[in-house]
C-alpha positions in Angstrom: 0.0 0.0 0.0 1.3 3.4 -1.0 1.7 6.0 1.7 -1.0 8.1 0.1 -3.4 5.2 0.4 -3.2 5.1 4.2 -5.9 6.6 6.4 -4.9 10.0 7.8 -6.4 12.7 10.0 -8.0 16.0 8.8 -8.0 19.0 11.1 -11.4 20.6 10.3 -10.9 23.8 12.2 -8.1 25.4 14.1 -5.6 23.5 16.2 -6.2 23.8 19.9 -3.2 22.0 21.6 -4.5 22.6 25.1 -8.0 21.3 24.5 -9.2 17.7 24.8 -8.7 15.6 21.7 -11.8 14.7 19.7 -11.4 12.0 17.1 -14.2 11.5 14.6 -14.5 8.3 12.5 -16.8 8.8 9.5 -19.4 6.7 7.8 -19.2 4.7 4.6 -18.0 7.7 2.5 -14.8 7.8 4.5 -14.1 11.4 3.5 -14.1 12.7 7.1 -15.7 15.9 5.8 -19.3 15.4 6.8 -18.6 16.4 10.4 -18.5 20.0 9.1 -22.0 20.8 10.5 -20.7 20.0 14.0 -17.3 21.6 14.0 -18.3 25.2 14.9 -19.6 24.1 18.3 -17.2 21.2 18.9 -14.3 23.5 18.2 -15.2 25.5 21.2 -14.1 22.8 23.6 -12.1 20.2 21.5 -9.1 19.8 19.4 -10.7 18.0 16.5 -9.3 15.3 14.2 -11.4 13.6 11.5 -10.3 10.4 10.0 -10.2 10.2 6.2 -10.0 6.8 4.5 -8.7 7.1 0.9 -11.0 5.9 -1.9 -8.9 2.9 -2.9 -8.0 1.7 0.6 -9.0 -1.9 1.0 -7.7 -2.6 4.5 -9.5 -5.2 6.6 -10.7 -4.4 10.1 -7.5 -5.5 11.8 -5.4 -3.2 9.5 -7.8 -0.3 9.8 -7.8 -0.7 13.6 -4.0 -0.8 13.8 -3.5 2.2 11.6 -6.0 4.4 13.4 -4.6 3.4 16.8 -1.2 4.5 15.6 -2.6 7.8 14.4 -4.3 8.4 17.8 -1.2 7.5 19.8 0.9 9.9 17.8 -1.6 12.7 18.5 -1.6 11.8 22.2 2.2 11.9 22.3 1.9 15.5 21.3 -0.8 16.1 23.9 0.4 14.1 26.9 -1.9 15.7 29.4 -5.0 15.6 27.2 -8.1 13.5 27.5 -9.4 11.7 24.3 -12.9 11.5 23.0 -13.6 8.9 20.3 -16.7 9.4 18.1 -17.7 6.9 15.4 -20.7 7.2 13.1 -22.3 4.3 11.2 -19.3 2.5 9.6 -17.1 4.6 11.8 -19.1 3.3 14.8 -18.0 -0.2 13.9 -14.4 1.0 13.7 -14.7 2.7 17.1 -16.0 -0.5 18.6 -12.9 -2.3 17.2 -10.6 0.3 18.7 -12.5 0.0 22.0 -12.1 -3.7 21.9 -8.4 -3.6 21.3 -7.2 -0.5 23.1 -9.8 0.9 25.6 -7.1 2.5 27.7 -6.6 5.2 24.9 -10.0 6.8 25.4 -11.7 8.8 28.2 -15.1 9.0 26.5 -16.6 7.1 23.5 -19.6 8.2 21.4 -21.3 5.8 19.1 -23.7 7.4 16.6 -26.0 4.8 14.8 -23.2 2.2 14.6 -23.6 -0.1 11.7 -22.9 -3.2 13.8 -26.5 -4.3 13.0 -25.8 -4.5 9.3 -26.5 -8.2 9.1 -30.0 -7.6 10.3 -30.7 -6.0 6.9 -29.8 -8.7 4.4 -31.0 -6.6 1.5 -28.1 -4.3 2.1 -25.7 -7.2 1.6 -27.5 -8.3 -1.6 -27.1 -4.8 -2.9 -23.4 -5.0 -2.2 -23.0 -7.8 -4.6 -24.3 -5.8 -7.6 -22.7 -2.4 -6.6 -19.2 -3.5 -7.2 -19.9 -4.5 -10.7 -21.9 -1.5 -11.8 -20.4 0.8 -14.4 -19.3 3.9 -12.5 -21.6 6.4 -14.2 -24.7 4.2 -13.4 -23.5 3.8 -9.8 -23.0 7.5 -9.3 -26.5 8.3 -10.8 -28.1 5.7 -8.5 -26.7 7.2 -5.3 -29.5 9.8 -5.2 -32.0 6.9 -4.9 -30.4 5.9 -1.6 -30.7 9.3 0.1 -34.2 9.0 1.5 -33.2 5.9 3.3 -29.9 7.4 4.5 -31.2 10.8 5.7 -34.3 12.5 7.0 -34.1 14.9 4.1 -36.4 17.6 5.5 -34.2 18.0 8.5 -31.0 18.7 6.5 -30.2 22.0 4.9 -29.9 22.0 1.1 -26.1 22.6 1.0 -25.6 19.7 3.5 -27.8 17.4 1.4 -25.6 18.2 -1.6 -22.5 17.6 0.5 -23.8 14.2 1.5 -24.6 13.3 -2.1 -21.2 14.4 -3.3 -19.5 12.4 -0.5 -21.4 9.3 -1.6 -20.6 9.8 -5.2 -16.9 10.3 -4.4 -16.6 6.6 -3.4 -16.0 4.2 -6.3 -18.4 1.2 -6.5 -15.7 -1.4 -5.8 -14.8 0.5 -2.6 -18.5 0.6 -1.5 -18.6 -3.1 -2.1 -15.5 -3.7 0.0 -16.7 -1.6 2.9 -20.1 -3.3 2.8 -18.4 -6.6 2.9 -16.5 -5.5 6.0 -19.8 -4.7 7.7 -21.1 -8.1 6.7 -18.1 -9.7 8.3 -18.1 -7.5 11.4 -17.8 -9.3 14.7 -16.9 -8.3 18.3 -15.5 -9.9 21.3 -18.1 -9.0 23.8 -16.2 -10.4 26.8 -13.4 -8.0 25.9 -15.9 -5.1 25.6 -17.4 -5.8 29.0 -14.0 -5.2 30.6 -13.9 -1.6 29.2 -14.8 0.8 31.9 -14.7 3.9 29.7 -18.0 5.9 29.6 -19.9 5.2 26.4 -22.7 7.3 24.9 -25.0 5.6 22.4 -26.7 8.0 20.2 -29.6 6.4 18.2 -31.9 7.9 15.5 -35.5 6.9 16.2 -36.5 7.3 12.5 -33.5 5.5 11.0 -34.8 3.9 7.8 -31.5 2.2 7.0 -30.6 0.3 10.2 -32.4 -0.6 13.5 -30.3 1.9 15.4 -32.4 2.2 18.6 -32.6 -1.6 19.0 -28.8 -1.9 18.3 -28.0 0.9 20.8 -30.0 -1.0 23.4 -28.2 -4.3 22.6 -24.7 -2.7 22.8 -25.6 -0.9 26.0 -26.0 -4.3 27.7 -22.3 -5.0 27.1 -20.8 -1.7 28.5 -20.6 -1.4 32.3 -20.7 2.4 32.0 -23.1 3.5 29.2 -26.0 5.6 28.5 -28.3 6.0 25.5 -29.9 9.1 23.9 -32.6 8.6 21.3 -33.3 11.3 18.7 -36.9 10.4 17.9 -37.3 12.2 14.5 -33.8 11.8 13.2 -32.6 9.7 10.3 -29.4 7.7 9.9 -27.2 10.7 9.1 -28.4 12.5 12.2 -25.2 14.6 12.6 -26.0 16.5 9.4 -29.4 17.6 10.7 -29.7 21.3 11.4 -31.4 20.8 14.8 -28.9 18.3 16.2 -25.8 19.8 17.9 -23.6 17.0 19.2 -21.8 19.4 21.6 -25.2 20.3 23.2 -26.2 16.6 23.4 -22.9 15.8 25.2 -23.5 18.7 27.6 -27.2 17.8 28.3 -26.1 14.2 28.9 -23.4 15.2 31.4 -21.0 13.5 29.1 -18.4 16.3 29.0 -15.6 15.9 31.5 -14.8 19.0 33.4 -12.0 20.2 31.2 -14.1 20.2 28.1 -17.0 21.7 29.9 -14.9 24.5 31.2 -13.7 25.3 27.7 -17.3 25.4 26.4 -18.5 27.6 29.2 -15.6 30.0 28.6 -16.4 30.2 24.9 -20.1 30.9 25.7 
């Protein structure tokens, strides 16, 4: 694998070396850019890094986990007194679970947003994966708009952000989509290992998710974490972080999920 094919971190806003580290793991698009609607508020109390997975990266779960752990450890070396928040959405939620399974000691707080760990409960998604990889690219790109109503609560997302979501989906080649869907189909966890993780976990579930049974999955995962809580967004779709009425920073504050250092930064910024 060439160096340029390795996952890497984006810094969406300014660097804040004295703020807690906030690591975002994106959904299937892998661009790391769809966190943009949340960065204005998150930037008030966090030093944000967003993972980008290159289009033609075909790493398996073990390799992805290893590379992302290395990236996080390098950031932590540069911030030895900082706490680390890990936030994974959909596909990134599965990756976050893998990181938590392998290296729970790296994280002070973990946020799982509609993790796609329930993928196998939707067999039609796996069937779609078989055809996606063999579609001519123009047909695949044209078909992505048909998926949007299942992926997003369209009326809750501003028009520019709907376009950003569609462009992010179109940016991923069909063979890469097929590969990432196959990873979700193969996804497994060692729940005995997860039960030993004492890190606080917030499970954020969209009540109107038409793609995955996110509330049911959040309830299931919550049974395995000794220190977890769940927040349901009743009217939200799968891509709930893009919705204009959802502010992750406010949800963390209302759920008492901000440790004191991040809370102090937020209150100072207010």
